[in-house]
N, C-alpha and C positions, 0 to 999 in steps of 0.2 A: 748552560754549561753542563757537560756530562761529568759526573763525579764517579771516581772509582776508588779503590782502596789498596793499591799495590804498595803504598808507603805508609799505611795506617799505623799509628803509634811510633813512627820513627821521627827523630829530630835531625834536621839537616842544617849545616852551617854553610852559607853560600856567599862567596865574595864577588865583588863586582856586580852586585845584584840589582842595581838601579836602572840598567839599560841593556839593550842588545840581548845577547845570549843569556846573561844572568837574569834578566827580567823574565824571559821565557821560561827558564828553569824554575825560578821562584813560583811562577804561576802554575806550572805543571805539578810541582811538588805539593803545593797547597791543594790542588784539584785531586791529587792522589791520596790525600789524607795526612800528609806530613805536617809537623810543626817546623817552622823555619826561622832561623836567625839570619836576617838579611843584612849584609855588610856592604857598605860603600864608604868612600873617603869622607863624604858628607852625609851625616845621618838624615838631614832634611830631604835628600834626594830619594832615599828609600821610603821615607814616610810619604812623600808625594806620590811615589809609584804605587804604594799600597792603597792610597786614597783613590787614585785613578782606576785601579783594577778592582776596587772594592774587596780587597782581601780580608777575610775574617780576622778580627783583632785577637781572638783566642788562639790563632794558629801562627801568629807573626810576632817576632821580636825585631825591632829596627835598631841597628847599631852603626856607629861611625868609627871607622878605623882605616888608617893607611897601612896596607899590608906590607909595605917596605919597612915599617917601623915595628920591630919585634915586640916591644913592650905594649904597643897598641893592640897587636894581634892577641897577645896573651891576655890582655884585659877583656877583649871582646869574647874570647873563649871562656874565660872565667865567668863573665856575665851570663853567657848562655847556659853554662853548667849550673850556675846558681838559680837560674830561672826554670830550667827544665830537667836538670839532673844528669843529663847525658847528651852526647852527640853521636849519632849513628852513622851519619853520612857527612863527609866534608867535600864540598865542590869548590875547587880552586879555579875560579873564573876570571878574577881581576887581572887585567893586562893592559899594556899600552903599546903603541906602534910608532915607529919612526922610519922614514924612507930617506936615503941619501946614498950616494956612491960611497964605496969603502973609504977612499981617500978624503972624502968630505965629512965622514963621521968624525966627530970629536970624541975625546976620551969620555967626556961626561954623557954623551949619547949612549955609549955602551954601558956605562955605569948605571944610568937611570933605568934602562931596559932590564938589566940584570937585577937591579934592586927590586923592581916590581914583579917582573915576569918569572924570575927564578927564586930570589930570596923571599918574595911574598909566598910562594908555594912552600918553600922550606919552613918558614916561620909558622904557617898554618898547620902543616903536617906535624911538626914537632910539638905544637901546642895541643893538637887533637889526638894524636896517635896513642899516647900513654894510657888514656882512659879507655880507648877502644881495645887495646891489647889486654888491659886488666879485665875487661868484660868478655874478651875472646869473641868479639864480633865488631864489624864496622866496615864501611866502604869509603874509599877515597877516590875521587874522580877529578883528575887534572885536565883542564881544558887547554890542550896544547895547540897544534896547528899542523897542516901539511907542510908548513914552513920548517917544521922540526924533522922532516923526512927527506928534504932535498935542498939544493942550492937555489938561490934566486938573486938576480941582479938588484942592486940598490936597496937591499934590506939585510945587510950582513949582521947588524946588531940584533935585529928582531929574530932572524933565523937562528943565530947563536943561542938566544934565550930559549927558543922553543925546542931546539935540539937538546938543550940541557934538561928541559922538563921531561922529554921523552926518556932520556937516560936515567934521570932521577926516579921516574915512575917504575922502571924495571928494577932498579936496585932496591927501592923501598918495598916493592912487592915481594921480593925474595925474603927480606928480613921480616916483614909483617906476616908472611904466610904461616909461620909457626904459631901465630895467635889467631888464625882464622880471619884475619883482616885482609880485604882485597884492595888492590891499588891499580887503577887503570887510567889511561889517558884517552880522551876523545880528540881527534885531529880533524877539525873542520877545514874545508877548503874555503871558497869564497862564500860568505854568508851575508845576507842582506841586513846589515846593521849600520849604525852611524860610524863604526870603525871602518867598515868597508868603504864608506863615502870618503872618509879621511884618507884611506889608502889610495883610492882612485885619484884623488886630487893631488896628493903628494907624489905618487909614482908617475902620474902623467906629466907633472912638471919636471921630474927628474929625467924622464924619457923624451921630453920635448914634444909631447903629443897632446892632443885634446883629450878631455875626459871621456868623450864619446868613443874616440878611436881606441883609447886604452881599455875601456870596458869591452869593446868588441874583441880586442886581442885577448883579454882575460877569458871571456866566454869561449873563445876558440880553443882554449886549453881544457875545457870541461866537456867530456863526451856527452853528458846529458844536456848541455847547452843552456844552463840556467844557473842562477845563484841559488844556494841553499837558503832555507828559511830557519830562523832561530828555533822555531818549534820542532824542527827535525833533530836539532842537537839536543834540545830539552827531552825529547822522547827517549833518546839513547841514555841520557843522564838518569832518567827515571828507571829505566831497565837496570842499569848498572848499580843503582842504589837499592834495588829491590832484592828480595830473597831469591828470586828466580835466577839472579846472576851470581850467586855465591860461589860458583865454580869457575868464574872468570877472573883472572888476575894477571898482572904484568903485561897487559895488552895495550896497544895504541891503535884505536879504531878510527878508520877514515870515514868521514861523512863529507864527501867532496865531489859527488857527481861523476866519479871515475877519473879524477885528475891524476891520482897516483895508482897506476895499474902495473 
């Protein structure tokens, strides 16, 4: 493994860290020298991931918190501050997905996606931002989606939540800029994770197609003709969390193989 030091001495708070994009981000941040608080709904899941990846214990703090629960987020942030004294980078990656036609969406479907995908981001930003502003430095990186940039059939609740994250990113970036804190969003397209496997299965069922046919249709919308890899998202997260990106704020950056052009 090649070790670099773009994030040396930084402390990062990463939600949804036990799988998919969050797992790749956690691994990349440790590789770049950061100390990381890894958050998942179940603490055992991040501990298992750390064991599987052999992440060094002195760089990792494993925490359990449901980001939709404000008090749990606040406790996790306080535990991180008590352990390392500061949080330099917040990565809001935790998220859930649900596919259904608009008329088949139940009110609770919208509520659950908003609770996790939007209020989870709000809770984490409001918990981490005050100490960043007090120190006049920090980076917030929200993992949104290309679903926050356009309309899609059979995922109105998901798209609504991701549009909200993109808008929230812009608003908080303006307010935090006076304190030299940057706020950006990464908008992945189709990324090879377990969530994309769930998306393919759900959306194929809604469309009345096989998973194979649905995947072919998906890739037909991607000029590069392939799924993105979690490591590609993680690399952008590393850059945005580093000092090299201190002039970038309020942006929603696509990593989508050219889907949104």
